[in-house]
N, CA, C and O atoms as a DFTB+ gen file, in Angstrom:
344 C
 N C O
     1  1       0.902      -1.167      -0.015
     2  2      -0.007      -0.006      -0.005
     3  2       0.908       1.236      -0.006
     4  3       1.816       1.342       0.819
     5  1       0.663       2.155      -0.923
     6  2       1.513       3.347      -1.001
     7  2       1.088       4.424      -0.082
     8  3      -0.006       4.353       0.478
     9  1       1.906       5.436       0.108
    10  2       1.584       6.502       1.011
    11  2       0.307       7.287       0.533
    12  3      -0.464       7.782       1.355
    13  1       0.117       7.379      -0.772
    14  2      -1.073       8.072      -1.272
    15  2      -2.359       7.396      -0.804
    16  3      -3.407       8.038      -0.750
    17  1      -2.293       6.127      -0.471
    18  2      -3.541       5.376      -0.051
    19  2      -3.763       5.430       1.458
    20  3      -4.704       4.836       1.985
    21  1      -2.867       6.162       2.150
    22  2      -3.040       6.283       3.673
    23  2      -3.808       7.512       3.965
    24  3      -3.824       8.473       3.195
    25  1      -4.462       7.467       5.117
    26  2      -5.179       8.656       5.646
    27  2      -4.320       9.652       6.410
    28  3      -4.524      10.863       6.325
    29  1      -3.347       9.116       7.165
    30  2      -2.462       9.949       8.009
    31  2      -1.065       9.454       7.925
    32  3      -0.830       8.246       7.913
    33  1      -0.097      10.388       7.865
    34  2       1.290      10.114       7.937
    35  2       1.824      10.552       9.286
    36  3       1.704      11.726       9.636
    37  1       2.425       9.619      10.075
    38  2       2.998       9.917      11.377
    39  2       4.518       9.899      11.271
    40  3       5.127       8.922      10.836
    41  1       5.091      10.995      11.677
    42  2       6.574      11.084      11.649
    43  2       7.102      10.675      13.031
    44  3       6.882      11.385      14.012
    45  1       7.789       9.550      13.110
    46  2       8.348       9.045      14.399
    47  2       7.541       7.932      14.952
    48  3       6.337       8.050      15.181
    49  1       8.242       6.814      15.169
    50  2       7.575       5.633      15.690
    51  2       7.856       5.313      17.144
    52  3       7.802       4.163      17.581
    53  1       8.168       6.409      17.902
    54  2       8.359       6.199      19.308
    55  2       7.019       6.048      20.038
    56  3       6.010       5.777      19.387
    57  1       6.975       6.213      21.369
    58  2       5.740       6.014      22.127
    59  2       4.557       6.859      21.604
    60  3       3.437       6.363      21.471
    61  1       4.829       8.123      21.316
    62  2       3.696       8.977      20.883
    63  2       3.189       8.612      19.519
    64  3       1.980       8.571      19.289
    65  1       4.158       8.328      18.551
    66  2       3.731       7.954      17.231
    67  2       3.023       6.596      17.188
    68  3       2.026       6.448      16.481
    69  1       3.524       5.605      17.934
    70  2       2.924       4.330      17.975
    71  2       1.509       4.391      18.595
    72  3       0.563       3.783      18.092
    73  1       1.407       5.135      19.686
    74  2       0.129       5.291      20.373
    75  2      -0.872       5.995      19.448
    76  3      -2.031       5.591      19.353
    77  1      -0.420       7.026      18.785
    78  2      -1.299       7.724      17.795
    79  2      -1.800       6.771      16.713
    80  3      -2.978       6.766      16.358
    81  1      -0.870       5.966      16.201
    82  2      -1.278       5.032      15.159
    83  2      -2.297       4.003      15.625
    84  3      -3.259       3.720      14.910
    85  1      -2.097       3.432      16.831
    86  2      -3.025       2.513      17.416
    87  2      -4.382       3.118      17.571
    88  3      -5.387       2.482      17.254
    89  1      -4.437       4.337      18.054
    90  2      -5.731       4.992      18.227
    91  2      -6.394       5.259      16.902
    92  3      -7.611       5.106      16.801
    93  1      -5.677       5.643      15.902
    94  2      -6.260       5.845      14.601
    95  2      -6.799       4.578      13.985
    96  3      -7.888       4.581      13.410
    97  1      -6.044       3.475      14.096
    98  2      -6.525       2.192      13.573
    99  2      -7.802       1.770      14.180
   100  3      -8.676       1.243      13.491
   101  1      -7.950       1.992      15.501
   102  2      -9.186       1.592      16.185
   103  2     -10.378       2.428      15.627
   104  3     -11.518       1.977      15.731
   105  1     -10.158       3.568      15.071
   106  2     -11.200       4.389      14.477
   107  2     -11.339       4.166      13.001
   108  3     -12.094       4.890      12.352
   109  1     -10.635       3.179      12.422
   110  2     -10.761       2.846      11.032
   111  2      -9.975       3.803      10.085
   112  3     -10.255       3.892       8.889
   113  1      -8.982       4.511      10.679
   114  2      -8.182       5.427       9.917
   115  2      -6.830       4.749       9.640
   116  3      -6.249       4.162      10.554
   117  1      -6.329       4.814       8.427
   118  2      -5.113       4.076       8.040
   119  2      -3.892       4.993       8.190
   120  3      -3.707       5.917       7.398
   121  1      -3.060       4.735       9.207
   122  2      -1.831       5.521       9.370
   123  2      -0.624       4.846       8.764
   124  3      -0.608       3.627       8.593
   125  1       0.393       5.633       8.437
   126  2       1.708       5.130       8.095
   127  2       2.665       5.865       8.986
   128  3       2.651       7.088       9.117
   129  1       3.542       5.008       9.623
   130  2       4.578       5.585      10.469
   131  2       5.876       5.635       9.726
   132  3       6.286       4.619       9.164
   133  1       6.549       6.762       9.690
   134  2       7.885       6.928       9.104
   135  2       8.855       7.150      10.266
   136  3       8.704       8.082      11.056
   137  1       9.839       6.282      10.346
   138  2      10.835       6.305      11.379
   139  2      12.229       6.172      10.796
   140  3      12.455       5.310       9.947
   141  1      13.171       7.002      11.227
   142  2      14.519       6.965      10.696
   143  2      15.386       5.906      11.384
   144  3      16.371       5.472      10.787
   145  1      15.073       5.470      12.602
   146  2      15.870       4.476      13.319
   147  2      15.387       3.072      13.012
   148  3      14.275       2.878      12.520
   149  1      16.235       2.092      13.307
   150  2      15.866       0.661      13.212
   151  2      15.527       0.201      14.603
   152  3      16.267       0.453      15.554
   153  1      14.387      -0.485      14.720
   154  2      13.962      -0.994      16.028
   155  2      14.422      -2.417      16.195
   156  3      14.579      -3.108      15.189
   157  1      14.657      -2.919      17.440
   158  2      14.613      -2.038      18.669
   159  2      15.797      -1.142      18.729
   160  3      16.862      -1.441      18.189
   161  1      15.608      -0.076      19.370
   162  2      16.649       0.965      19.460
   163  2      16.845       1.314      20.916
   164  3      15.920       1.168      21.715
   165  1      18.022       1.769      21.276
   166  2      18.305       2.255      22.631
   167  2      17.683       3.597      22.772
   168  3      17.890       4.453      21.912
   169  1      16.921       3.835      23.824
   170  2      16.333       5.108      24.067
   171  2      16.150       5.273      25.595
   172  3      15.758       4.332      26.285
   173  1      16.427       6.428      26.080
   174  2      16.428       6.617      27.553
   175  2      14.971       6.675      28.147
   176  3      14.823       6.527      29.360
   177  1      13.981       6.869      27.389
   178  2      12.615       7.059      27.859
   179  2      11.955       5.757      28.342
   180  3      10.939       5.317      27.805
   181  1      12.565       5.160      29.368
   182  2      12.091       3.866      29.875
   183  2      10.997       3.940      30.865
   184  3      10.474       2.900      31.266
   185  1      10.606       5.125      31.297
   186  2       9.565       5.256      32.365
   187  2       8.376       6.002      31.897
   188  3       8.488       6.892      31.053
   189  1       7.213       5.658      32.429
   190  2       5.997       6.415      32.156
   191  2       5.440       6.925      33.476
   192  3       5.554       6.250      34.499
   193  1       4.879       8.033      33.465
   194  2       4.192       8.560      34.579
   195  2       2.850       9.138      34.212
   196  3       2.550       9.233      33.022
   197  1       2.041       9.522      35.141
   198  2       0.779      10.167      34.935
   199  2      -0.119       9.431      33.969
   200  3      -0.408       8.250      34.161
   201  1      -0.561      10.113      32.940
   202  2      -1.556       9.576      31.989
   203  2      -1.038       8.407      31.192
   204  3      -1.816       7.668      30.589
   205  1       0.327       8.221      31.183
   206  2       0.864       7.085      30.368
   207  2       0.259       5.798      30.773
   208  3      -0.097       5.000      29.905
   209  1       0.113       5.534      32.069
   210  2      -0.490       4.286      32.540
   211  2      -1.916       4.095      31.993
   212  3      -2.284       3.021      31.518
   213  1      -2.689       5.161      32.079
   214  2      -4.058       5.111      31.647
   215  2      -4.148       4.820      30.145
   216  3      -5.030       4.081      29.708
   217  1      -3.265       5.382      29.378
   218  2      -3.205       5.181      27.910
   219  2      -2.930       3.769      27.597
   220  3      -3.637       3.180      26.779
   221  1      -1.899       3.157      28.225
   222  2      -1.579       1.765      27.906
   223  2      -2.682       0.818      28.257
   224  3      -2.927      -0.161      27.553
   225  1      -3.375       1.119      29.389
   226  2      -4.532       0.282      29.731
   227  2      -5.662       0.456      28.723
   228  3      -6.321      -0.519      28.361
   229  1      -5.890       1.665      28.274
   230  2      -6.947       1.953      27.274
   231  2      -6.657       1.223      25.967
   232  3      -7.569       0.703      25.322
   233  1      -5.359       1.185      25.573
   234  2      -4.967       0.498      24.365
   235  2      -4.971      -1.021      24.484
   236  3      -4.907      -1.735      23.483
   237  1      -5.048      -1.506      25.724
   238  2      -5.117      -2.954      25.941
   239  2      -3.717      -3.620      25.947
   240  3      -3.609      -4.827      25.733
   241  1      -2.663      -2.841      26.188
   242  2      -1.323      -3.451      26.163
   243  2      -0.641      -3.439      27.551
   244  3       0.548      -3.740      27.652
   245  1      -1.380      -3.096      28.604
   246  2      -0.832      -3.038      29.954
   247  2      -0.287      -4.419      30.374
   248  3       0.815      -4.515      30.916
   249  1      -1.041      -5.447      30.129
   250  2      -0.601      -6.822      30.586
   251  2       0.641      -7.234      29.834
   252  3       1.507      -7.883      30.420
   253  1       0.775      -6.883      28.541
   254  2       1.939      -7.241      27.783
   255  2       3.176      -6.518      28.358
   256  3       4.267      -7.088      28.393
   257  1       3.003      -5.295      28.795
   258  2       4.139      -4.560      29.361
   259  2       4.572      -5.143      30.698
   260  3       5.765      -5.280      30.970
   261  1       3.599      -5.483      31.525
   262  2       3.942      -5.914      32.882
   263  2       4.369      -7.384      32.935
   264  3       5.008      -7.773      33.913
   265  1       4.061      -8.210      31.957
   266  2       4.437      -9.604      31.965
   267  2       5.916      -9.812      31.707
   268  3       6.463     -10.868      32.028
   269  1       6.571      -8.806      31.126
   270  2       8.017      -8.867      30.861
   271  2       8.937      -8.334      31.950
   272  3      10.067      -7.932      31.675
   273  1       8.462      -8.333      33.157
   274  2       9.209      -7.898      34.317
   275  2       9.708      -6.478      34.192
   276  3      10.828      -6.187      34.611
   277  1       8.919      -5.589      33.633
   278  2       9.336      -4.176      33.587
   279  2       9.137      -3.589      34.924
   280  3       8.135      -3.873      35.580
   281  1      10.052      -2.776      35.363
   282  2      10.073      -2.162      36.680
   283  2       8.945      -1.156      36.755
   284  3       8.754      -0.353      35.842
   285  1       8.190      -1.205      37.859
   286  2       7.152      -0.268      38.158
   287  2       7.749       0.772      39.110
   288  3       8.265       0.399      40.164
   289  1       7.696       2.039      38.776
   290  2       8.274       3.060      39.622
   291  2       7.183       3.794      40.397
   292  3       6.168       4.211      39.840
   293  1       7.419       3.934      41.664
   294  2       6.456       4.623      42.552
   295  2       7.067       5.892      43.086
   296  3       8.292       5.995      43.158
   297  1       6.242       6.883      43.472
   298  2       6.764       8.084      44.074
   299  2       7.374       9.087      43.140
   300  3       8.266       9.834      43.544
   301  1       6.924       9.136      41.894
   302  2       7.472      10.075      40.910
   303  2       6.780      11.421      41.013
   304  3       5.551      11.471      41.065
   305  1       7.509      12.485      41.044
   306  2       6.927      13.867      40.951
   307  2       6.868      14.334      39.485
   308  3       7.826      14.217      38.721
   309  1       5.727      14.849      39.154
   310  2       5.578      15.357      37.753
   311  2       5.599      16.877      37.791
   312  3       5.094      17.492      38.730
   313  1       6.181      17.471      36.771
   314  2       6.265      18.945      36.711
   315  2       5.697      19.378      35.394
   316  3       5.915      18.735      34.368
   317  1       4.960      20.477      35.419
   318  2       4.404      21.086      34.226
   319  2       5.076      22.435      34.049
   320  3       5.951      22.802      34.833
   321  1       4.678      23.173      33.029
   322  2       5.278      24.449      32.729
   323  2       5.076      25.480      33.862
   324  3       5.810      26.462      33.974
   325  1       4.041      25.212      34.703
   326  2       3.821      26.126      35.842
   327  2       4.332      25.588      37.147
   328  3       3.992      26.113      38.207
   329  1       5.128      24.568      37.098
   330  2       5.707      24.000      38.361
   331  2       5.092      22.677      38.715
   332  3       4.401      22.052      37.911
   333  1       5.355      22.260      39.931
   334  2       4.878      20.975      40.390
   335  2       3.379      20.868      40.364
   336  3       2.674      21.781      40.793
   337  1       2.868      19.708      39.841
   338  2       1.409      19.507      39.677
   339  2       0.804      18.848      40.860
   340  3      -0.374      18.500      40.785
   341  1       1.513      18.631      41.994
   342  2       0.925      17.953      43.150
   343  2      -0.315      18.653      43.684
   344  3      -0.914      18.192      44.655
């Protein structure tokens, strides 16, 4: 399938791009992800906080992530542009 036959082009296949693609597919929209790196790739973004957990549960991939002995981090402080969100 060529790019002209796709509904959406997503630049970057990291967590945001992959999550966007999954959400679009669920709505019947055909995305194409363009990524310059070869996967799997080393990347420092190994932790999720806040809404990240809710999103992976909504996508139905929470069990897959937790079955592979991924570390769960507790006690994380989140900061927004206006300071601590506590």
